[in-house]
ZADO-1210 file (C-alpha; in nm, 4 decimals, padded with zeros to 6 digits):
<atoms>
<atom x="-22.5472" y="22.1365" z="-04.5016" code="MET" pos="1"/>
<atom x="-22.8889" y="22.2589" z="-04.3969" code="SER" pos="2"/>
<atom x="-22.9373" y="22.5522" z="-04.1617" code="ASP" pos="3"/>
<atom x="-23.0611" y="22.3108" z="-03.8981" code="SER" pos="4"/>
<atom x="-22.7217" y="22.1368" z="-03.8874" code="SER" pos="5"/>
<atom x="-22.5304" y="22.4622" z="-03.8356" code="PHE" pos="6"/>
<atom x="-22.3821" y="22.4950" z="-03.4854" code="VAL" pos="7"/>
<atom x="-22.2149" y="22.8267" z="-03.4046" code="TYR" pos="8"/>
<atom x="-21.9797" y="22.6889" z="-03.1392" code="ASP" pos="9"/>
<atom x="-21.8527" y="22.4180" z="-03.3733" code="GLU" pos="10"/>
<atom x="-21.8297" y="22.6470" z="-03.6785" code="ALA" pos="11"/>
<atom x="-21.5962" y="22.8871" z="-03.4989" code="PHE" pos="12"/>
<atom x="-21.4245" y="22.6443" z="-03.2627" code="SER" pos="13"/>
<atom x="-21.0913" y="22.6805" z="-03.4439" code="ARG" pos="14"/>
<atom x="-21.0773" y="23.0437" z="-03.3306" code="ASN" pos="15"/>
<atom x="-21.0450" y="22.9153" z="-02.9737" code="LEU" pos="16"/>
<atom x="-20.6935" y="22.9360" z="-02.8395" code="GLY" pos="17"/>
<atom x="-20.6459" y="23.2775" z="-02.9960" code="TRP" pos="18"/>
<atom x="-20.9674" y="23.3833" z="-02.8239" code="VAL" pos="19"/>
<atom x="-21.1346" y="23.2254" z="-02.5241" code="THR" pos="20"/>
<atom x="-21.4756" y="23.0600" z="-02.5405" code="ALA" pos="21"/>
<atom x="-21.6174" y="23.3581" z="-02.3498" code="ASP" pos="22"/>
<atom x="-21.4586" y="23.6033" z="-02.5933" code="GLU" pos="23"/>
<atom x="-21.6021" y="23.4116" z="-02.8882" code="GLN" pos="24"/>
<atom x="-21.9481" y="23.4508" z="-02.7396" code="GLN" pos="25"/>
<atom x="-21.8837" y="23.8210" z="-02.6943" code="ARG" pos="26"/>
<atom x="-21.7913" y="23.8492" z="-03.0632" code="LEU" pos="27"/>
<atom x="-22.1146" y="23.6707" z="-03.1477" code="LYS" pos="28"/>
<atom x="-22.3029" y="23.9468" z="-02.9698" code="GLY" pos="29"/>
<atom x="-22.1339" y="24.2323" z="-03.1591" code="LYS" pos="30"/>
<atom x="-22.2728" y="24.4339" z="-03.4507" code="ARG" pos="31"/>
<atom x="-22.0415" y="24.5887" z="-03.7113" code="ILE" pos="32"/>
<atom x="-22.1310" y="24.8384" z="-03.9835" code="ALA" pos="33"/>
<atom x="-21.9504" y="24.7994" z="-04.3172" code="VAL" pos="34"/>
<atom x="-22.0019" y="25.0689" z="-04.5821" code="ALA" pos="35"/>
<atom x="-21.9044" y="24.9672" z="-04.9352" code="GLY" pos="36"/>
<atom x="-21.8814" y="24.6041" z="-05.0452" code="LEU" pos="37"/>
<atom x="-21.6254" y="24.6304" z="-05.3230" code="GLY" pos="38"/>
<atom x="-21.2599" y="24.5300" z="-05.3109" code="GLY" pos="39"/>
<atom x="-21.2042" y="24.5819" z="-04.9397" code="VAL" pos="40"/>
<atom x="-21.5603" y="24.5968" z="-04.8032" code="GLY" pos="41"/>
<atom x="-21.6662" y="24.2585" z="-04.9366" code="GLY" pos="42"/>
<atom x="-21.3550" y="24.0940" z="-04.7948" code="SER" pos="43"/>
<atom x="-21.4107" y="24.2762" z="-04.4642" code="HIS" pos="44"/>
<atom x="-21.7612" y="24.1318" z="-04.4351" code="LEU" pos="45"/>
<atom x="-21.6611" y="23.7731" z="-04.5097" code="LEU" pos="46"/>
<atom x="-21.3532" y="23.7836" z="-04.2860" code="THR" pos="47"/>
<atom x="-21.5514" y="23.9285" z="-03.9955" code="LEU" pos="48"/>
<atom x="-21.8246" y="23.6699" z="-04.0513" code="ALA" pos="49"/>
<atom x="-21.5613" y="23.3949" z="-04.0208" code="ARG" pos="50"/>
<atom x="-21.4364" y="23.5604" z="-03.7026" code="LEU" pos="51"/>
<atom x="-21.7829" y="23.4900" z="-03.5641" code="GLY" pos="52"/>
<atom x="-21.9285" y="23.8411" z="-03.5488" code="ILE" pos="53"/>
<atom x="-22.3046" y="23.7952" z="-03.5081" code="GLY" pos="54"/>
<atom x="-22.4630" y="24.1000" z="-03.6719" code="ALA" pos="55"/>
<atom x="-22.3928" y="24.3476" z="-03.9488" code="PHE" pos="56"/>
<atom x="-22.5233" y="24.6593" z="-04.1128" code="HIS" pos="57"/>
<atom x="-22.4016" y="24.6578" z="-04.4742" code="ILE" pos="58"/>
<atom x="-22.4389" y="24.9287" z="-04.7375" code="ALA" pos="59"/>
<atom x="-22.3719" y="24.9331" z="-05.1125" code="ASP" pos="60"/>
<atom x="-22.5664" y="25.0493" z="-05.4207" code="PHE" pos="61"/>
<atom x="-22.3417" y="24.8999" z="-05.6908" code="ASP" pos="62"/>
<atom x="-22.3619" y="24.5881" z="-05.9094" code="ARG" pos="63"/>
<atom x="-22.0833" y="24.3502" z="-06.0066" code="PHE" pos="64"/>
<atom x="-21.9023" y="24.4136" z="-06.3364" code="ALA" pos="65"/>
<atom x="-21.6186" y="24.2355" z="-06.5174" code="ILE" pos="66"/>
<atom x="-21.3718" y="24.5050" z="-06.4059" code="ALA" pos="67"/>
<atom x="-21.4282" y="24.3836" z="-06.0475" code="ASN" pos="68"/>
<atom x="-21.2959" y="24.0329" z="-06.1164" code="PHE" pos="69"/>
<atom x="-20.9319" y="24.1023" z="-06.0283" code="ASN" pos="70"/>
<atom x="-20.9970" y="24.1808" z="-05.6624" code="ARG" pos="71"/>
<atom x="-21.3557" y="24.1787" z="-05.5338" code="GLN" pos="72"/>
<atom x="-21.4992" y="23.9000" z="-05.3201" code="ALA" pos="73"/>
<atom x="-21.8197" y="23.7819" z="-05.4872" code="GLY" pos="74"/>
<atom x="-21.7261" y="23.8961" z="-05.8387" code="ALA" pos="75"/>
<atom x="-21.7768" y="23.5971" z="-06.0710" code="THR" pos="76"/>
<atom x="-21.9392" y="23.5255" z="-06.4047" code="VAL" pos="77"/>
<atom x="-22.2497" y="23.3986" z="-06.2244" code="SER" pos="78"/>
<atom x="-22.2874" y="23.7225" z="-06.0265" code="THR" pos="79"/>
<atom x="-22.2409" y="23.9692" z="-06.3132" code="LEU" pos="80"/>
<atom x="-22.4847" y="24.2616" z="-06.2868" code="ASP" pos="81"/>
<atom x="-22.6180" y="24.1363" z="-05.9536" code="ARG" pos="82"/>
<atom x="-22.6279" y="24.3808" z="-05.6596" code="PRO" pos="83"/>
<atom x="-22.3102" y="24.3460" z="-05.4562" code="LYS" pos="84"/>
<atom x="-22.5058" y="24.3789" z="-05.1344" code="ILE" pos="85"/>
<atom x="-22.7224" y="24.0753" z="-05.2140" code="ASP" pos="86"/>
<atom x="-22.4324" y="23.8580" z="-05.3304" code="VAL" pos="87"/>
<atom x="-22.2168" y="23.9380" z="-05.0265" code="LEU" pos="88"/>
<atom x="-22.5076" y="23.8969" z="-04.7839" code="ALA" pos="89"/>
<atom x="-22.5764" y="23.5523" z="-04.9316" code="GLU" pos="90"/>
<atom x="-22.2088" y="23.4571" z="-04.9007" code="MET" pos="91"/>
<atom x="-22.1950" y="23.5729" z="-04.5380" code="ALA" pos="92"/>
<atom x="-22.5158" y="23.3860" z="-04.4558" code="LEU" pos="93"/>
<atom x="-22.3671" y="23.0767" z="-04.6175" code="ASP" pos="94"/>
<atom x="-22.0857" y="23.1029" z="-04.3613" code="ILE" pos="95"/>
<atom x="-22.3210" y="23.1693" z="-04.0700" code="ASN" pos="96"/>
<atom x="-22.6947" y="23.1216" z="-04.1357" code="PRO" pos="97"/>
<atom x="-22.7714" y="23.2744" z="-03.7965" code="GLU" pos="98"/>
<atom x="-22.6294" y="23.6143" z="-03.8912" code="LEU" pos="99"/>
<atom x="-22.8424" y="23.9207" z="-03.8335" code="ASP" pos="100"/>
<atom x="-22.7771" y="24.1309" z="-04.1464" code="ILE" pos="101"/>
<atom x="-22.9523" y="24.4569" z="-04.2195" code="GLU" pos="102"/>
<atom x="-22.9024" y="24.5766" z="-04.5759" code="ARG" pos="103"/>
<atom x="-22.8841" y="24.9360" z="-04.6997" code="PHE" pos="104"/>
<atom x="-22.9141" y="24.8850" z="-05.0778" code="PRO" pos="105"/>
<atom x="-22.9003" y="25.2555" z="-05.1584" code="MET" pos="106"/>
<atom x="-22.5577" y="25.2819" z="-04.9958" code="GLY" pos="107"/>
<atom x="-22.4922" y="25.5129" z="-04.7043" code="VAL" pos="108"/>
<atom x="-22.7269" y="25.8054" z="-04.7595" code="GLU" pos="109"/>
<atom x="-22.6525" y="26.1303" z="-04.5775" code="ALA" pos="110"/>
<atom x="-22.9972" y="26.1402" z="-04.4176" code="ASP" pos="111"/>
<atom x="-22.9765" y="25.7762" z="-04.3020" code="ARG" pos="112"/>
<atom x="-22.6320" y="25.7700" z="-04.1428" code="ILE" pos="113"/>
<atom x="-22.7818" y="25.7536" z="-03.7935" code="ASP" pos="114"/>
<atom x="-22.9927" y="25.4533" z="-03.8928" code="ARG" pos="115"/>
<atom x="-22.6898" y="25.2869" z="-04.0519" code="PHE" pos="116"/>
<atom x="-22.4901" y="25.3327" z="-03.7305" code="LEU" pos="117"/>
<atom x="-22.7736" y="25.2558" z="-03.4904" code="GLU" pos="118"/>
<atom x="-22.6730" y="24.9950" z="-03.2339" code="GLY" pos="119"/>
<atom x="-22.3350" y="24.9172" z="-03.3911" code="VAL" pos="120"/>
<atom x="-22.0219" y="24.8514" z="-03.1875" code="ASP" pos="121"/>
<atom x="-21.7726" y="24.9312" z="-03.4635" code="LEU" pos="122"/>
<atom x="-21.7592" y="25.0901" z="-03.8084" code="TYR" pos="123"/>
<atom x="-21.5274" y="24.9406" z="-04.0730" code="VAL" pos="124"/>
<atom x="-21.4716" y="25.1572" z="-04.3789" code="ASP" pos="125"/>
<atom x="-21.5022" y="24.9937" z="-04.7207" code="GLY" pos="126"/>
<atom x="-21.6150" y="25.2943" z="-04.9241" code="LEU" pos="127"/>
<atom x="-21.4673" y="25.3698" z="-05.2643" code="ASP" pos="128"/>
<atom x="-21.1450" y="25.5686" z="-05.2348" code="TYR" pos="129"/>
<atom x="-21.2971" y="25.8774" z="-05.3981" code="PHE" pos="130"/>
<atom x="-21.6220" y="25.8754" z="-05.1947" code="ALA" pos="131"/>
<atom x="-21.4747" y="26.1323" z="-04.9603" code="LEU" pos="132"/>
<atom x="-21.7847" y="26.3421" z="-04.8948" code="ASP" pos="133"/>
<atom x="-21.9939" y="26.0606" z="-04.7483" code="ILE" pos="134"/>
<atom x="-21.6851" y="25.9069" z="-04.5824" code="ARG" pos="135"/>
<atom x="-21.6260" y="26.2323" z="-04.3933" code="ARG" pos="136"/>
<atom x="-21.9891" y="26.2394" z="-04.2803" code="LYS" pos="137"/>
<atom x="-21.9805" y="25.8795" z="-04.1556" code="VAL" pos="138"/>
<atom x="-21.6549" y="25.9231" z="-03.9635" code="PHE" pos="139"/>
<atom x="-21.7789" y="26.2506" z="-03.8138" code="ALA" pos="140"/>
<atom x="-22.0976" y="26.0847" z="-03.6924" code="ARG" pos="141"/>
<atom x="-21.9003" y="25.7918" z="-03.5499" code="CYS" pos="142"/>
<atom x="-21.6965" y="26.0415" z="-03.3465" code="ALA" pos="143"/>
<atom x="-22.0133" y="26.2128" z="-03.2229" code="GLU" pos="144"/>
<atom x="-22.1756" y="25.8827" z="-03.1265" code="LEU" pos="145"/>
<atom x="-21.8626" y="25.7362" z="-02.9664" code="GLY" pos="146"/>
<atom x="-21.8302" y="25.4533" z="-03.2210" code="ILE" pos="147"/>
<atom x="-21.4769" y="25.3271" z="-03.2974" code="PRO" pos="148"/>
<atom x="-21.3910" y="25.3437" z="-03.6692" code="ALA" pos="149"/>
<atom x="-21.1279" y="25.1557" z="-03.8685" code="VAL" pos="150"/>
<atom x="-21.0010" y="25.2247" z="-04.2177" code="THR" pos="151"/>
<atom x="-20.7639" y="24.9850" z="-04.3947" code="ALA" pos="152"/>
<atom x="-20.6728" y="25.1114" z="-04.7408" code="ALA" pos="153"/>
<atom x="-20.5383" y="24.8927" z="-05.0252" code="PRO" pos="154"/>
<atom x="-20.2241" y="25.0522" z="-05.1656" code="LEU" pos="155"/>
<atom x="-20.0263" y="24.8673" z="-05.4310" code="GLY" pos="156"/>
<atom x="-19.9681" y="24.5255" z="-05.2785" code="MET" pos="157"/>
<atom x="-20.0047" y="24.6419" z="-04.9218" code="GLY" pos="158"/>
<atom x="-20.2309" y="24.8025" z="-04.6645" code="VAL" pos="159"/>
<atom x="-20.2348" y="25.1311" z="-04.4733" code="ALA" pos="160"/>
<atom x="-20.4222" y="25.1243" z="-04.1433" code="LEU" pos="161"/>
<atom x="-20.5663" y="25.4019" z="-03.9279" code="LEU" pos="162"/>
<atom x="-20.7864" y="25.3689" z="-03.6193" code="ASN" pos="163"/>
<atom x="-21.0087" y="25.6511" z="-03.4952" code="PHE" pos="164"/>
<atom x="-21.1325" y="25.5902" z="-03.1422" code="LEU" pos="165"/>
<atom x="-21.3791" y="25.7840" z="-02.9248" code="PRO" pos="166"/>
<atom x="-21.2078" y="26.0734" z="-02.7499" code="GLY" pos="167"/>
<atom x="-20.9053" y="26.0579" z="-02.9786" code="GLY" pos="168"/>
<atom x="-20.8051" y="26.2481" z="-03.2906" code="MET" pos="169"/>
<atom x="-21.0907" y="26.2643" z="-03.5402" code="SER" pos="170"/>
<atom x="-21.0859" y="26.1775" z="-03.9090" code="PHE" pos="171"/>
<atom x="-21.1349" y="26.5443" z="-04.0016" code="GLU" pos="172"/>
<atom x="-20.8665" y="26.6705" z="-03.7639" code="ASP" pos="173"/>
<atom x="-20.6225" y="26.4224" z="-03.9145" code="TYR" pos="174"/>
<atom x="-20.6955" y="26.4595" z="-04.2865" code="PHE" pos="175"/>
<atom x="-20.8145" y="26.8259" z="-04.2860" code="GLN" pos="176"/>
<atom x="-21.0267" y="26.8127" z="-04.6026" code="LEU" pos="177"/>
<atom x="-21.2811" y="27.0857" z="-04.5329" code="ASP" pos="178"/>
<atom x="-21.3308" y="27.3409" z="-04.8098" code="GLY" pos="179"/>
<atom x="-21.0765" y="27.1852" z="-05.0472" code="LEU" pos="180"/>
<atom x="-21.1118" y="27.0807" z="-05.4115" code="SER" pos="181"/>
<atom x="-21.1810" y="26.7126" z="-05.4894" code="PRO" pos="182"/>
<atom x="-20.8253" y="26.6678" z="-05.6233" code="ASP" pos="183"/>
<atom x="-20.6708" y="26.8205" z="-05.3117" code="GLU" pos="184"/>
<atom x="-20.8937" y="26.6078" z="-05.0873" code="GLN" pos="185"/>
<atom x="-20.7910" y="26.2945" z="-05.2771" code="ALA" pos="186"/>
<atom x="-20.4195" y="26.3628" z="-05.2452" code="ILE" pos="187"/>
<atom x="-20.4523" y="26.4528" z="-04.8762" code="ARG" pos="188"/>
<atom x="-20.6424" y="26.1316" z="-04.8133" code="PHE" pos="189"/>
<atom x="-20.3742" y="25.9292" z="-04.9925" code="LEU" pos="190"/>
<atom x="-20.0787" y="26.0880" z="-04.8143" code="LEU" pos="191"/>
<atom x="-20.2575" y="26.0850" z="-04.4799" code="GLY" pos="192"/>
<atom x="-20.3014" y="25.7108" z="-04.5160" code="LEU" pos="193"/>
<atom x="-19.9555" y="25.6528" z="-04.6558" code="SER" pos="194"/>
<atom x="-19.7026" y="25.9216" z="-04.5548" code="PRO" pos="195"/>
<atom x="-19.4126" y="25.7004" z="-04.6679" code="ARG" pos="196"/>
<atom x="-19.5771" y="25.6046" z="-05.0010" code="MET" pos="197"/>
<atom x="-19.4062" y="25.2647" z="-05.0044" code="LEU" pos="198"/>
<atom x="-19.6119" y="25.1535" z="-05.3049" code="GLN" pos="199"/>
<atom x="-19.4688" y="25.4123" z="-05.5477" code="LEU" pos="200"/>
<atom x="-19.1396" y="25.2226" z="-05.5790" code="ALA" pos="201"/>
<atom x="-19.3018" y="24.9590" z="-05.8009" code="TYR" pos="202"/>
<atom x="-19.5767" y="25.1524" z="-05.9796" code="LEU" pos="203"/>
<atom x="-19.4759" y="25.0637" z="-06.3358" code="VAL" pos="204"/>
<atom x="-19.7343" y="25.2707" z="-06.5258" code="ASP" pos="205"/>
<atom x="-19.8222" y="25.6041" z="-06.3642" code="ARG" pos="206"/>
<atom x="-20.0706" y="25.6832" z="-06.6398" code="SER" pos="207"/>
<atom x="-20.3060" y="25.4379" z="-06.4680" code="ARG" pos="208"/>
<atom x="-20.3413" y="25.6781" z="-06.1760" code="VAL" pos="209"/>
<atom x="-20.5744" y="25.9649" z="-06.2605" code="ASN" pos="210"/>
<atom x="-20.7326" y="26.1684" z="-05.9809" code="PHE" pos="211"/>
<atom x="-20.9381" y="26.3767" z="-06.2226" code="GLU" pos="212"/>
<atom x="-21.1022" y="26.0651" z="-06.3693" code="GLU" pos="213"/>
<atom x="-21.1205" y="25.9032" z="-06.0234" code="LYS" pos="214"/>
<atom x="-20.9399" y="25.5859" z="-06.1153" code="ARG" pos="215"/>
<atom x="-20.6340" y="25.3912" z="-06.0087" code="GLY" pos="216"/>
<atom x="-20.4934" y="25.0366" z="-06.0161" code="PRO" pos="217"/>
<atom x="-20.5685" y="24.7804" z="-05.7475" code="SER" pos="218"/>
<atom x="-20.4761" y="24.4244" z="-05.6502" code="THR" pos="219"/>
<atom x="-20.6472" y="24.1375" z="-05.4731" code="VAL" pos="220"/>
<atom x="-20.3437" y="24.0973" z="-05.2459" code="MET" pos="221"/>
<atom x="-20.3965" y="24.4449" z="-05.1046" code="ALA" pos="222"/>
<atom x="-20.7691" y="24.3870" z="-05.0505" code="CYS" pos="223"/>
<atom x="-20.7112" y="24.0644" z="-04.8629" code="GLN" pos="224"/>
<atom x="-20.4366" y="24.2176" z="-04.6513" code="LEU" pos="225"/>
<atom x="-20.6791" y="24.4971" z="-04.5635" code="CYS" pos="226"/>
<atom x="-20.9380" y="24.2451" z="-04.4454" code="ALA" pos="227"/>
<atom x="-20.6841" y="24.0697" z="-04.2240" code="GLY" pos="228"/>
<atom x="-20.5618" y="24.3932" z="-04.0704" code="PHE" pos="229"/>
<atom x="-20.9124" y="24.5357" z="-04.0176" code="ALA" pos="230"/>
<atom x="-21.0464" y="24.2150" z="-03.8619" code="ALA" pos="231"/>
<atom x="-20.7510" y="24.2005" z="-03.6244" code="THR" pos="232"/>
<atom x="-20.8174" y="24.5586" z="-03.5153" code="GLU" pos="233"/>
<atom x="-21.1872" y="24.4747" z="-03.4795" code="ALA" pos="234"/>
<atom x="-21.1034" y="24.1845" z="-03.2495" code="LEU" pos="235"/>
<atom x="-20.8807" y="24.4016" z="-03.0290" code="LYS" pos="236"/>
<atom x="-21.1297" y="24.6883" z="-03.0136" code="ILE" pos="237"/>
<atom x="-21.4343" y="24.4725" z="-02.9453" code="LEU" pos="238"/>
<atom x="-21.2625" y="24.2531" z="-02.6867" code="LEU" pos="239"/>
<atom x="-21.0712" y="24.5451" z="-02.5355" code="LYS" pos="240"/>
<atom x="-20.7373" y="24.3680" z="-02.5375" code="ARG" pos="241"/>
<atom x="-20.4076" y="24.4110" z="-02.7162" code="GLY" pos="242"/>
<atom x="-20.2182" y="24.7265" z="-02.8099" code="LYS" pos="243"/>
<atom x="-20.3866" y="24.9617" z="-03.0542" code="LEU" pos="244"/>
<atom x="-20.2172" y="25.2157" z="-03.2780" code="ILE" pos="245"/>
<atom x="-20.4484" y="25.5168" z="-03.2964" code="VAL" pos="246"/>
<atom x="-20.4423" y="25.8274" z="-03.5185" code="ALA" pos="247"/>
<atom x="-20.2249" y="26.0297" z="-03.5592" code="PRO" pos="248"/>
<atom x="-20.0241" y="25.7079" z="-03.5550" code="ARG" pos="249"/>
<atom x="-20.0724" y="25.4545" z="-03.8313" code="GLY" pos="250"/>
<atom x="-19.9256" y="25.1434" z="-03.9925" code="VAL" pos="251"/>
<atom x="-19.8320" y="25.0744" z="-04.3539" code="HIS" pos="252"/>
<atom x="-19.7331" y="24.7211" z="-04.4568" code="PHE" pos="253"/>
<atom x="-19.6131" y="24.6543" z="-04.8098" code="ASP" pos="254"/>
<atom x="-19.5877" y="24.2863" z="-04.9001" code="ALA" pos="255"/>
<atom x="-19.4075" y="24.3505" z="-05.2297" code="TYR" pos="256"/>
<atom x="-19.1218" y="24.5338" z="-05.0603" code="ARG" pos="257"/>
<atom x="-19.1269" y="24.3347" z="-04.7334" code="TYR" pos="258"/>
<atom x="-19.1622" y="24.6674" z="-04.5540" code="ARG" pos="259"/>
<atom x="-19.3541" y="24.7594" z="-04.2406" code="LEU" pos="260"/>
<atom x="-19.3530" y="25.1218" z="-04.1313" code="THR" pos="261"/>
<atom x="-19.5184" y="25.2865" z="-03.8341" code="ARG" pos="262"/>
<atom x="-19.6113" y="25.6425" z="-03.9117" code="THR" pos="263"/>
<atom x="-19.6652" y="25.9330" z="-03.6726" code="TRP" pos="264"/>
<atom x="-19.8033" y="26.2626" z="-03.7947" code="ARG" pos="265"/>
<atom x="-19.8872" y="26.4900" z="-03.4991" code="PRO" pos="266"/>
<atom x="-20.1329" y="26.7437" z="-03.6364" code="GLY" pos="267"/>
<atom x="-20.2204" y="26.5123" z="-03.9246" code="GLY" pos="268"/>
<atom x="-20.1870" y="26.6805" z="-04.2634" code="ASN" pos="269"/>
<atom x="-20.0829" y="27.0080" z="-04.0994" code="SER" pos="270"/>
<atom x="-19.7609" y="26.8430" z="-03.9783" code="ASN" pos="271"/>
<atom x="-19.4546" y="27.0168" z="-04.1290" code="LEU" pos="272"/>
<atom x="-19.3161" y="26.6996" z="-04.2827" code="MET" pos="273"/>
<atom x="-19.6577" y="26.6174" z="-04.4220" code="GLN" pos="274"/>
<atom x="-19.6955" y="26.9647" z="-04.5746" code="ARG" pos="275"/>
<atom x="-19.3635" y="26.9228" z="-04.7545" code="LEU" pos="276"/>
<atom x="-19.4689" y="26.5808" z="-04.8848" code="THR" pos="277"/>
<atom x="-19.8016" y="26.7233" z="-05.0040" code="LEU" pos="278"/>
<atom x="-19.6246" y="27.0047" z="-05.1888" code="ALA" pos="279"/>
<atom x="-19.3997" y="26.7553" z="-05.3669" code="LEU" pos="280"/>
<atom x="-19.6932" y="26.5330" z="-05.4584" code="ALA" pos="281"/>
<atom x="-19.8914" y="26.8272" z="-05.5968" code="ARG" pos="282"/>
<atom x="-19.5972" y="26.9218" z="-05.8163" code="ARG" pos="283"/>
<atom x="-19.5653" y="26.5672" z="-05.9510" code="GLN" pos="284"/>
<atom x="-19.9400" y="26.5389" z="-06.0187" code="LEU" pos="285"/>
<atom x="-19.9724" y="26.8990" z="-06.1432" code="LYS" pos="286"/>
<atom x="-20.2365" y="26.9879" z="-05.8841" code="ILE" pos="287"/>
<atom x="-20.2449" y="27.3545" z="-05.7782" code="PRO" pos="288"/>
<atom x="-20.1887" y="27.4403" z="-05.4135" code="ALA" pos="289"/>
<atom x="-20.5168" y="27.4945" z="-05.2246" code="PRO" pos="290"/>
<atom x="-20.6498" y="27.8410" z="-05.1524" code="ARG" pos="291"/>
<atom x="-20.8429" y="27.8959" z="-04.8328" code="ARG" pos="292"/>
</atoms>
């Protein structure tokens, strides 16, 4: 089909019923920033494009490798060693040739965060799990600029969701990562996302999780669940309808265990129950307690 035969209203007409025709046009006028186009970020972009979002800022500096094949949208033999940002932009434009996509091929750089977030209505986090320094900067700037931010993390065969909205609890207030070692930040991020740790019940080889080497297992099921959850939150935030669960409240759904839990951690990682869980996790992973 040529670009000239593309018709937005027809392409996204099957969304109607769940959204009104007016709401669909409002989604067309929205701009979303997605940082990271790997396992979750690539699926976020394509899912949001199929929702009918009209404009994106996308950022990623990486290229596709064979190790990406198990989970990442766009990872195929024909795209090996190609920039993820170019492959995913092409795929999104193949869904909607009218998309306005601005690319940031060097990833989200600290001195260009304002440009990355300029004019966006929503930020959806797709950064690598261990990219905590730049993640903290992006979420902090979203809070300062009044931009809603969504993170949906792939855990095992499930998803952990947190929303950070203007005027509410911030990412930093919830996770409390300032001044801590990389290992301590990583474990606080994990347990902040997943206080119940539903995924541990079926982790069959714990040697595959190594914070020091910044690696862990992942599944395509989790990445696709993340995209569905994040896009649903995007719809509710952008259209201002439907109930939202906002930090310090979160949701963890585990498809393997058929479990859905709603978490509530007043004070974030300083919550008494959370501190006890962190202490236990440090002991299991042989990570020393932080010194401030």
